[in-house]
Structure formats: structure tokens, C-alpha cells
N, C-alpha and C positions, 0 to 999 in steps of 0.2 A: 643324117649328119654327114657333112662333107668329109671325105677320107683325107686324113693327114698323111702327106707324103713328103719326100725330099723336095719335090717341085713346089708344092704348096708352101713349104717352109721357106724356100728361096723367094717365093712371091711375097710372103709376109715380111721377110728380111729386107727386101727392096723397098717395100712400103714404109717400114720403120727406118730403113737406112737413109732415105732421102733427107729426112729431117736431121739425122745425125751428121751427114756430110756437110749440110749447110751450116748447122750450128757449130761444128768443129772448124769450119772455115772462118766463121766470125770469131770463135774463141782463139784460134791460132793467130789470126790477123791482129786481134787485140793484144795478145801476149807478145807478139813481135814488136808492137809499138811500145808496150810497157818496158820490155827488155832494153830498148834503146833509149829510154827516157829515165826510168827509175834506177835507183842504186841497187846493188846486190842485197843490202840490208832490207830495203823496201820490198823487193821480190821475195825475200825470206819471210817477211811478215805475212805476205799473201799466202804463201805455201803453208806456213804454220797455222794460221787461223782457218784455212780451208780444211786442214787435217783435223782440227778440233771440231769444226762444224760437222764433218763427216762422221766422226766418232759419236758425237751426241745424237746425230740423226739416225745412225745405224742401230743404236740400242732399241728404240721403240719401233722404227720404221721397217727394218728388214724382216723382223719376225712377223709383223702384221701383214706385210706384203705377201710372204709365202703362204700364210694362213688364208688370206683372201683369195689368192690364186687357187688354192686347194679347194676351199669350200664353194666358191662361186662358180668354178668350172665343173667340179664333180657333183655339185648339188645345185644345178641351175634353177632359176625361177625368179621372176621380177621382184616379188615381195621379199623373198628370202635374201636376194642380193642387196636390196635397199636396206634391210635391217643390219646385214653384216657391214655394209659401207658406212652407215650412219654411226654404228657402234664403234667401228675402227677409227673413224675421224675424230670422234669425241675423246676416245682414249689417247690418241696421239697428241692432241692439244693439251690434255691434262698433264701428260708426262712432260711435254715441252715447257709448260709454265713452271712445273716443278724444277726442272733443270735451270731455267732462267733465274728463279729465286735463289737457288743454291749458288750459282755463279756470281750473282751480285753480292751475296753475303760473304763469299769466300774469295773475292777477287784479289785481295792482297796476297793471300796464300798462293793463288794461281800464278801471280806475277813472280813471286819469290821462287817458286819451284822451277819455273821455266826460264829463269834469269832474264826476264823481260824488263827493259828500261822504262822509266816513266813516260817517255814519248809515245809508247805503244798504247797508252791508256785510251786515247780517242779511237784507235782501231779496235780496241776491245769492245767498246760500246756499239760500234757498227756491227761487229761480229755477233753480239747478242741479238740484235734486230734481224740480221740476215739469217741466223740460225732458226729463229722462230718461223720466218717466212719460208725457208727452204723445207722445213718439215711439211708445211701445207702444200708447197709446190710439188714436192715429190709424191705426196699422197694423191694429188689430182692427176699426176702423170700415171700413177698406178691404176687409178680408176679408168682413165682413157685407154690404157693398154688392155686392161681386163675386159672392158666392154667393147673393144675393137673400134673405138671412136677415134680413128686415125687422124682426121683433119684437126680436131681440137688439140690432140697431142702435138702435131706438127706446128700448129700456130703458136702454141704456148712456148715451145722450145726455141723456135726460130725468133720469136719476138724478144725473148729474154736476152739471147746472145747478140742479136742484131741491134737491139737498143743500146747495149753496152758498147758495141763496136762503133756505132754511129756517134754516140756521146763522146767516146774517147777521141775519135777522129776529129770531131768538132772542136774539142778542147785543144787538140794538137795544132789546129790552124792558128789559134791564138796563143800557143805555147803556155797553156794553163794546166798541163797534165801533172797532177800530183797524186799521191796515194790517197789522200783524203777525198779529192774529187772523184777518183775511181770508185771508192766505196759509196759515195753519194749516188753516182750513176747506177751502180750495182743495186743499191737499196731501192731506187725508183723503179728499176726494171722488174725486180722480184715482187715488189708490192703490186704493180699492175697485173702481173701474172697470177698472183694469189686472188686478187679481186675478180679477175676473169674466171678463174677456176671455181670460186664460190658461186658466181652467177650461173655457170654452165651445169653445176652439179647440185644446185640447191634442192632439187626434188629428190636427190638420192642421199643426201647427208643430213637432211632436216628431221629425220625420224628420231624416235626416242632411243635412249641408251638401253639396249636389251642385255640384261645380265646373262641370260642363257646364251646369246650370240657371243658375248664377251668370253664366256667360259669355253665355247667352242674354238674361238680364235686363239685364246690363250693356251688351251690344251695343245693345239698343233704348233702354234708359234713358239711356245716355251721350249720346244725341242730344238728350235733353230736359233734361240737367243745366244747360246754358247757359240754357234757358228758365226753369228753376226758380230759378236765381240772379237772372236778370233780372226774373222776376215779383216777387221780393222787392224789387228796386230800384223796381219800379213801385208796389207795394202798401204797403211799410213804410219806405222810405227817407225819407219825409216826416217821420215821427216821430223817426227817428234824427237827421236834419238839424236839426230844431227843438231837440232836446236839445243838440246840438253847437254850434249857431250862436246860439240864443236862451237859453232857460232851462227848467228843469223845470216851473215855474209856467205858462209859455206852452204847454208840451206838455199840461198838464192842461186848459187851455181848448180846445186843438185836439182833445183826446180826446173832449170833450163833443160838438163838432161832428161828429167822425168817427162816433161811435156813433149819433148821431141820423140821419146819412146812411145808416147801415147798414140802416135800415128798408127802403131801396130793395132791398138784397140779399135781404132776407127774402122779398120777393114772388117772387123767382126761385130761392130756395134749393132747393125741391123739384125744380125743373126741372134745376138744375145737378147735383144728386146723381144724378138719373135719366139724364141726358144721355149720360154716358160709356159705361156698359154698353149702353144702347139703340143708340148710334151704332155700336159695334163689332158688335153683333148685326145691325144693318141692313146692315153691310158684307158680310154673307154672303148677302144677298138681292139680287134684281134690282131695278133702278130705285131704289137706296138714296138717290140724290140727292134724291128727292122729299121725304124726311123733313126734310132740312136746309132745303130751299126752303120747305116748308110751315110749318116752325117759326119762320121769320124774321118773318113778318107779325104773328102774335100777340104775339111778344116785343117788336117795335118799337112796336106799338100800345099795349100795356099799359105799356111803359116810359115813353112820353111822358105818359100819363095820370097815373101815380104821380109822375112828376117834377114836374108842375104842382102836385099836391096837397102834396108835401113842400116844394117851394121857395117857393111863394106864401104858405104858412102857417108857414114856418120860425121866425119870431119867437115865435109862440104855442107851437109844439112845443118849442122850446128852453126857454122859460120854464116849461112844464109839467114837462119832464124835469129841468131844473136850476133855477137862480135867476138874478136879474138880473146877478150878478157874472160870469156866463158869457155875457153878451150878445155878446162878441166872436166867439162860435162860430156866430152866425147866418149870416154870409156864407159861412162854411166849408161849411155844409150845402148851399147852392145849388150850389157848384162840385163838391163831392164826389159829390152825387147824380147829376149828369150824367156824372161819371167812371165811376160804377157802370153807367150806361146804356151807355156805349161798351164797358165791360168785358164786358157781357152780349152785345153784338154780336160781340165777338171770340170769345166762347164758341161762337157759331153758326158764324162764318166759318172758324175754324181747324180745324173738324171735317174739312173737305175736305182740308186739308193732311195730317192724320193718316191719312185714308183713302187718300191717295196714297202712304203709307208713306215719306214724306220729312219727318219732323218736324223735321229739322235746320233747314229753312227758317223754321219758326215760331220756333225757338230763336234764330236769328240776328236776326230782326225784333225779338223781345222784348228781346234783349240790347242791341241798338242803341238802342231807345227807352228801355230801362232806364238806360243810361249817359246818354242825353239828360236823363232825369228827374233824375239826380244833378246834372248841370250846371245845370239849371233851378232846382233847389232851392237850390244854392249861390248862384246869381245873384239869384233873386227873394226869398228869405227876408230878407236884409238890407234890401231895399227895401220890401217889403210886409208883413213879419212872417209870421204864421201863414197869412194869406191867400195869400201867395206860394207856400207849400207846397201848398195846395189847387189853386192855379192851375197849378203845375207838373205835378201829377198829372193834371189835366184835359187839358192840352195833350199830355202823353205818351200817354194812352190814346186820344185822338183820332187822333194820328199812327199809333199801333199798329193801330188799327181799320182805317184806310185801307190801310196796307201789308199787313196780313194778308188783307184782302179781295182786293186786286189779285193777291197771290201765289197765294192759293187758287184764284182763277179761272184762272190759267195752269196750275196743276198738276192741277186736278180741277174742270173747268168745271161750274157750276150756273147754270141759266137764271133768275137773279133778274130782277125788274122793275127795271132799272137807273134808269129815270127816277124811279120812286117812291123808290128807295133814295137817290138824290141829293137829292131833295126832303126826305126824312127827316133827312139829315145837316144840311142847311142850316137846316131848321126847328128842329132840336135846338139848334144853336149860337145861332140867333136867340133861342130861348127862354131860354138862359143869360144873354144880354146884357140882355134885357128884365127878367127876374126879378131879376137882380143890380142893375140900375139903379133899379128901382122898389121894392126891398126896404125902403127907409127910409120909404116912404109909408104912409098910414093904411090900416086894414083894408079899407074900401070900395073903394079903388083896387086892392088886391091881389085882392079877390073878383072884381072886373070882369076883371082880367087872367086869373084862373083860368078864368072862364067863356069868355073869348075863346080861350084856349089849348085848352080842351077842345073847343070848337066847331070850330076849325081842324083838330084831330087827327081828329075824326069825319069831317070833309069829306075829309081826306087818305086815311083808311082806311075809307071808307064800305062798300067791298066786303067788308072783313075783319071789320066790326063784328058781322055776324050770326054768323060763325064764332067770333068772340071770345065772344059771349054763349052760344053752344052749348057751347064748351069750358069756359067758366067754370061753367055749370050742371052739366056732367058732373064737373068738378073738385070742386065743393062737394058734389055727391051722393056721390062716393067718400069725401070727407073726413068727411062726417057718418056714413057707413056704418062707417068705421074707428073713429070715436069710440064708436059704439054697441058 
């Protein structure tokens, strides 16, 4: 078996990252077009229904994904893998159909609860179709990542976002961009991807539904269901709360800030996609804690660098992406970018909990902080508006990060540099305060702040800087090789 190392993880991250960078380019370009054409209310509808789709998808999908990663990597075998995949696929579609029936039957209550006007009815029906397709699309992505079928994974993701971008661009030429047309193009793209996924995986998902395999998947997956629901509370409840407590127009402004801050996630996207299979493979090797320990420093280092880039120049970035009418999104970017930073720290720390085979502890932590996030949104949004939603997300992920780290150390000790870890957390929070306070100042002040922050980061991580340069060079080398 190939030894899993930080270098091999970087290689896998580059392989998965190439598709992420291309798909995010298409997504960002599409969003910029939509921001300049659609109204704040229409952008709010997109953000709202995306949040609901994510919630309904998370419930069945996340638990089954973690269970498949666990069983198919720790118990390899072509026949065993096929039985797990076919059973998981049928289970997901049964659950998706159940959700669809419930939503159709209770659609009036749904509209009343979220204060949606009658004009949103047509978008609701698009949402139902897209939800069912997204369940299948994400499952096929899981299969391709699990089996390391990288080319199919890349094709599927690039086609989906590229199709939407080209379709919106074509409509833009004839000035026919509307929210309805956007959903039509989205539906066509996701339908094509699902059909391709079925064709490519038909030999893997056409097996019988095995009750024994379902019990295996459910036994492990049930321990992460709480975490799946709680992750929704952490990642999406802000948009639901804004829709409920403020307005769809406010949600449209928040969506601009949120999508701008997502640039932070792009940096780590390849790493996130490669981390799970690499982590479980490392579990079969001796001294597997080294991978988690070594991965922390580059992630912490690059995270602080890109945070300063994104937060110090958020006014210029928001104006490039949107227009001056979305200036209220600038402060959102600063808070959400640091939330993504702590999220990535959780990605590293919680690996030890999974390797201890006690994921229920992670589920409980995320559930508690998820409930806290709901309470913070309810309390802070009426006081601070959309800024309160971003602040609630930041506080919740900070607390989750600390709790996950402390729990992981008890269950599966890893010899981190605690002093440097503590300095990193304090420095990160100080960075939020400074950038948030000086955000209204002129560009020269923010440039000075950026240089100061970069300098302090280099001083803090001077030992890891050489490793960072080496890994970055290797990452770009693999990236360019893939493009060729």
C-alpha cells in the first residue's frame, strides 16, 4: 500500500483542486452576471432555496457518505464495495422521494412559515426537481472520490457549472436573463450530470438492496446524523434566519458577502476533498497521527495569509463582484472569512475523533454549537441585521473548533505545538477585530494593515514557511501537469 504522507496528500489535493478551481471560476462568473442583472429579492430566492436543498440533502447524504468512506476504505473488496454502494444509492433515493412527497403535501405551510409570496411558487417547483437531482449528483461525486476515479469527478463538476455559465452568458447576449431561465438552465445541467452518473456507475449501483449492508451503513452513519443536522445549523441557518427575521432583499445582500467569502474555501477545496479518503487510508498505517500533525501548520499558515488578503481588500473585492448597492456585504466578508478559517481547523482536528471510531462525540459537539448558532442568530440578527448573522456564525465555529480540539486530544492524542496553536487562535481573533475596525478606512491604511499582518504571520510560522513554499511549488507543479 502506498504510504500516505503530506506530499501525497498535496498531490491528491491538486488533482481534486483543479476541478474545484475551474468550477468555482464558472460559478463566480455566473454569480457576477446574476448580481448585475437580478434584483436583491431574486438573489435572496436563490440563496434561500439553495439552503433548503442543502438541508434536505445533508440529512440522508452526509451520514451515508461518511459510512461509505469508512467501510469501503477499511474493508476493501470489489464485491463488498458494490454491495455497499448499491444499497446506499437505493436508500438515498427512497429518502429523497419521501421528502418530495412531504414537501408537496405541506407546501402551503412551508410558504407561510418562511413568509414567501405567491410569486415564489414557480421557484419552489424548480427547487423540488433540483433537490432530487442534487441528491443523486452528490452521491455520484462520492463514488468517484471514493474509488479515486478523478477524471469522471472532474468532468461531472466542470460540465455542470460550465453549462450554467455558458447558458447564462448566451441569455445575456439577448438580454433574456431571468430567475426562471436561470433555474431552467440549472435543471438541464444537473439532469445531464445525473444521467452521466447513472451510465458510469450502473455496474456499481445495480445490485440488490442488502439489509445487512444497510445495517452496517446505518450503524456507523447514525452516529454522524446529528453532526449532519448540526452542520446545517452551522453553515446554512444564517440564511434561513435572515429570510425569517428580516427580508428576502436582506438575504440577497448577505448572499453577495457569503459568496465573496467562499473564496476562502476555494483555497482549501482540493485539500478538503482529498482529506477524507487519505485520512482513512492513513489509519491503516503506523504512525498515522503524523499526517494530521503535519497538515495543521500549512493549513493554519496559508489560512491567515489568505484571510488578510480577503478581509483587508474586501471593499474592492465586493465592488468588483457586485455594485455599490451591495456595500452592506463588505463587513460580512470579514466575519465569514474567519469562520471558514476555523471551519478548516475543525476539518483537521476532528480527524482524530473519527480515527478513534467514536464519531458520536463530534456529532454532539457540532449539535450543541449548532443549537447555539440558532440562538445567536435569533438574538443578534434583530440587533445587528445581516452582520449579526455573520457574527453568530463566527462565534459558533470558534467554539466548535476549541471543543473539537480538546475532545480529539482526549480520544486520540496528537502532539501538536500547543503554544503555537494558542498563539494562532489569539492572533486570528485579533486579526478579525483589527480588520473589522479599520475596514472603513482608506486604502493606504488597509495596505499597511495587510503588510503588518503578513509580517506577523511569517514571524509566527517562520519554521513552516520553507515547508509551505516547497509544498506550494509541488502543488502548482502537479496542477500544471494536470492541465497539460
